C-alpha positions in Angstrom: 44.7 38.9 39.3 41.5 37.2 40.4 41.5 33.6 41.0 39.8 31.6 38.8 36.2 30.5 39.5 35.9 26.8 40.8 32.7 24.4 40.3 32.3 22.1 43.0 29.4 19.8 42.6 27.1 17.6 45.4 26.0 14.3 43.6 23.2 12.5 44.5 20.4 9.8 43.3 17.3 10.4 42.4 14.9 13.3 40.3 13.9 16.5 42.5 13.2 18.9 40.2 9.9 19.5 40.8 10.1 20.3 44.0 10.0 23.7 45.9 13.7 23.4 47.6 15.9 19.9 47.8 16.8 18.0 50.3 13.9 16.6 53.0 15.8 16.5 55.9 15.5 20.1 57.2 18.9 19.9 59.3 20.8 18.3 56.5 19.6 21.6 54.4 20.5 23.8 56.4 24.2 22.5 56.3 24.0 22.4 53.1 23.4 26.2 52.5 25.7 27.6 55.2 28.6 25.7 52.8 27.0 27.0 49.5 27.2 30.5 51.2 30.8 30.0 52.7 32.0 28.2 49.0 31.0 32.0 47.4 33.2 33.6 50.2 36.0 31.6 48.7 34.9 32.3 45.1 33.8 28.7 44.5 30.3 28.0 43.4 28.7 25.0 44.7 26.0 23.4 43.2 23.9 20.1 44.0 22.7 18.3 41.3 21.6 15.0 40.4 23.7 12.1 38.9 20.4 12.0 36.1 21.6 15.1 35.3 25.4 14.6 33.9 26.1 14.3 30.7 29.4 12.4 30.2 29.9 13.3 26.9 30.6 16.9 27.6 32.0 16.0 31.0 28.8 18.7 32.6 26.4 18.5 34.4 23.1 20.0 32.3 21.4 21.5 35.6 21.7 21.7 39.2 20.3 23.5 42.9 22.2 26.3 44.1 21.8 28.2 47.2 22.2 31.8 46.0 20.7 34.9 47.8 19.3 33.3 50.7 16.9 31.0 48.7 17.3 27.5 46.7 17.6 28.2 43.0 16.9 26.2 40.0 19.9 27.2 37.7 19.4 25.8 33.8 22.7 25.7 32.9 26.3 24.0 32.2 28.1 23.2 35.1 31.5 21.7 34.5 32.4 20.5 37.6 36.1 20.6 38.7 35.1 18.7 42.2 32.2 16.5 42.9 31.2 15.8 46.1 30.3 12.1 46.5 26.3 11.9 48.8 24.9 8.8 46.6 23.5 5.6 48.7 25.9 3.1 49.1 23.2 0.8 47.9 23.7 2.2 44.7 27.4 2.0 44.8 27.8 -1.2 42.0 24.9 0.7 39.7 26.7 3.8 39.9 30.2 2.9 39.6 31.4 3.4 36.0 29.5 6.4 35.7 32.3 8.2 39.0 35.1 6.3 37.0 33.4 8.5 34.4 32.9 11.4 36.5 36.7 11.2 37.9 38.5 11.2 34.6 38.0 15.3 34.2 37.3 15.9 38.0 38.1 15.0 41.4 35.6 12.9 42.9 35.4 12.5 46.5 35.2 10.2 48.2 37.0 8.0 45.3 34.6 5.6 43.7 37.0 3.0 44.4 36.9 3.9 48.3 33.5 3.5 48.0 32.9 0.6 46.6 35.4 -0.6 49.0 33.5 -0.5 52.5 30.1 0.7 51.7 29.0 -2.4 52.2 28.9 -3.8 55.6 29.6 -7.8 54.9 32.8 -6.1 53.4 33.2 -4.4 57.0 33.6 -7.1 58.1 35.9 -9.0 56.2 38.5 -6.5 56.5 38.1 -5.6 60.2 36.4 -8.6 61.6 38.9 -8.9 65.0 37.3 -5.7 66.5 33.8 -6.3 65.4 30.7 -7.8 66.9 30.1 -11.8 66.3 28.8 -11.6 62.4 27.3 -13.6 59.8 25.3 -13.6 56.5 21.8 -15.2 55.4 21.0 -15.3 52.1 17.2 -17.4 52.5 15.1 -17.8 55.3 16.9 -21.2 56.1 20.3 -19.6 56.3 18.2 -16.9 58.7 17.2 -19.7 60.9 20.7 -21.2 61.1 22.4 -18.0 61.7 20.5 -16.8 64.7 21.2 -20.0 66.4 24.9 -19.4 66.4 24.7 -15.9 67.7 25.5 -15.7 71.0 23.3 -12.7 72.8 19.7 -13.2 73.4 19.2 -10.1 71.1 19.8 -9.9 67.2 20.6 -6.8 65.3 19.7 -7.6 61.7 21.3 -5.2 58.9 20.8 -4.4 55.4 24.2 -4.7 53.7 24.2 -1.4 52.7 22.7 1.5 53.7 22.6 4.4 56.6 20.2 6.1 59.5 19.3 2.8 60.9 16.4 2.3 58.2 16.1 -1.5 57.5 17.9 -2.2 60.8 15.9 -5.1 63.0 17.3 -5.2 67.0 14.6 -8.3 68.8 15.1 -11.2 70.5 15.9 -14.4 68.2 12.1 -15.3 68.2 11.3 -11.6 67.0 14.0 -11.9 64.2 12.5 -15.3 62.7 9.4 -13.6 62.6 10.5 -10.8 60.3 10.4 -10.5 56.6 13.1 -9.5 55.3 14.7 -8.4 51.8 17.4 -10.7 51.4 20.7 -10.8 52.0 21.2 -9.6 55.1 23.7 -9.6 58.2 23.1 -10.8 61.7 25.0 -9.1 64.5 25.3 -10.0 68.0 23.9 -7.2 70.5 26.1 -5.4 72.8 24.7 -4.3 75.9 25.4 -1.3 77.4 23.2 1.5 79.0 25.7 3.4 80.0 27.6 4.8 76.9 31.0 5.8 76.5 33.0 4.9 79.5 33.8 7.9 81.6 32.1 10.4 79.1 27.9 9.2 79.5 25.7 9.6 82.0 24.5 6.3 84.1 21.4 5.0 81.9 22.6 6.3 78.3 22.3 4.1 75.9 24.7 5.5 73.6 27.3 5.3 70.7 30.9 7.2 69.9 30.9 8.3 66.5 34.5 9.8 65.6 34.6 11.3 62.0 37.7 11.2 59.9 38.8 13.9 56.8 41.9 12.4 55.3 42.3 9.7 58.1 42.8 12.8 60.4 39.7 12.9 63.5 38.1 16.0 62.7 35.3 15.7 65.6 33.6 13.0 68.1 30.2 12.7 69.2 28.1 10.1 70.6 24.7 9.9 69.5 22.0 9.3 72.4 19.2 6.9 71.7 15.7 8.3 72.8 13.9 6.1 75.9 12.6 2.9 75.1 15.0 3.3 71.9 17.8 0.8 71.0 18.9 3.2 68.0 21.3 5.7 68.3 20.5 7.2 64.7 19.6 10.5 64.0 16.8 9.6 61.8 15.3 7.4 64.3 14.9 9.7 67.1 18.3 9.9 68.9 20.1 12.8 69.9 23.8 13.8 69.7 26.5 15.3 72.0 30.1 16.7 71.3 32.8 14.2 72.6 36.4 16.1 73.0 38.8 14.5 71.1 40.9 14.0 74.6 37.8 12.5 76.1 38.2 9.0 73.4 39.1 6.3 75.6 42.4 5.0 74.9 40.9 1.4 73.8 39.3 3.5 71.3 42.0 5.6 69.9 44.1 2.5 69.4 41.5 0.4 68.0 40.3 2.9 65.4 44.5 3.6 64.7 44.8 -0.2 63.3 41.6 0.3 61.3 43.0 3.6 59.7 46.3 1.9 59.4 43.7 -1.0 56.5 42.1 2.9 54.9 45.6 4.5 54.3 45.9 2.9 50.7 43.8 6.0 49.9 45.6 9.4 50.7 42.4 11.3 50.6 39.3 9.6 51.9 36.3 11.1 54.5 34.6 8.6 57.1 33.4 8.0 60.2 33.7 5.1 62.6 31.3 4.2 65.0 31.8 2.5 68.3 29.4 0.7 71.3 30.9 -0.2 74.8 29.8 -3.1 76.6 29.4 -3.4 80.1 32.7 -3.6 81.1 34.0 -1.3 79.0 35.6 -2.7 75.9 35.3 -1.3 72.3 33.4 -2.6 69.7 33.4 -1.6 66.0 30.3 -1.7 64.6 30.2 0.0 61.0 31.6 2.8 59.1 30.0 5.4 57.3 31.5 6.9 53.9 28.9 9.3 53.4 28.5 11.1 57.0 25.6 13.5 57.6 26.4 17.3 57.6 23.0 17.1 60.2 25.4 15.9 62.5 27.2 19.3 62.8 24.4 21.4 62.2 22.9 19.3 65.1 25.7 20.2 67.3 25.7 23.8 66.6 29.4 24.9 66.4 30.1 27.4 63.5 33.6 27.1 64.1 33.7 23.0 63.4 31.3 23.6 60.8 34.0 25.8 59.2 36.9 23.4 59.8 34.6 20.7 58.0 33.9 22.8 54.6 37.6 23.7 54.1 38.8 20.5 54.8 36.7 19.7 52.0 37.5 22.7 49.6 41.0 22.3 50.4 41.0 19.3 48.0 39.8 21.3 44.9 42.8 21.5 41.9 45.1 24.6 42.2 
């Protein structure tokens, strides 16, 4: 007897129906194409839909994208989701919270809207994990910016929006340079962790690199190091960084101890996906920089590891209701 077909819908913000294909970033698009094909192997129909196409009264998406027969197709039909994979930006978490809670009445929404509400704000992350992080202050206006910059102990300062990923909106510079910037407030300010040798015992000398560990249901799935391009202080892929796989056994012990303490505070949610980012100072001391509740599939795509890609997909698809 054939198993009943299940529907998985990846949700995002904005309306891209007039485009020829969805997803601007090519590596992310390629990764999702592989997910759609792997889903079909398991009798699962995977779709990609804007939250704007959701009808909360009927609990259906009125249309969606799907990768079928080697190309992206527009599916103009009612789709009742069994599992919703939330890829909306953290900056819209408050705006979309009620809608995603409504979606969760009839389908599994992953990550949980409550989980994302708790940790998608970088200031909330500092409140939860401040003892493991660089000195962090918040500024609500220019006057507070001036006061906060003077309190930062390092000569360079990292200024970040409260939400966001990819390195967008982040400014790294001297105190004088930060004070000349025009920011959209509020912002947070962090001390700059200086180290040109990346991960102790792993990175090449002279590499400005971080360590990212990605988890699903609080178990490490894979780790990688994002290496800044020459002359850059950014380790974000969207800012030109490259990535290299870090075997789990190569993760420094002091990071594993710190990560275990961080994860203990997240265990209130039994099911969750996230990544933890770490930098090391010149003495090899780790600092927890931030976490991401929507780690990009482009990172695995960049590693070109088909086995890892399937492992990531299967860990996610196990969330489907029986």
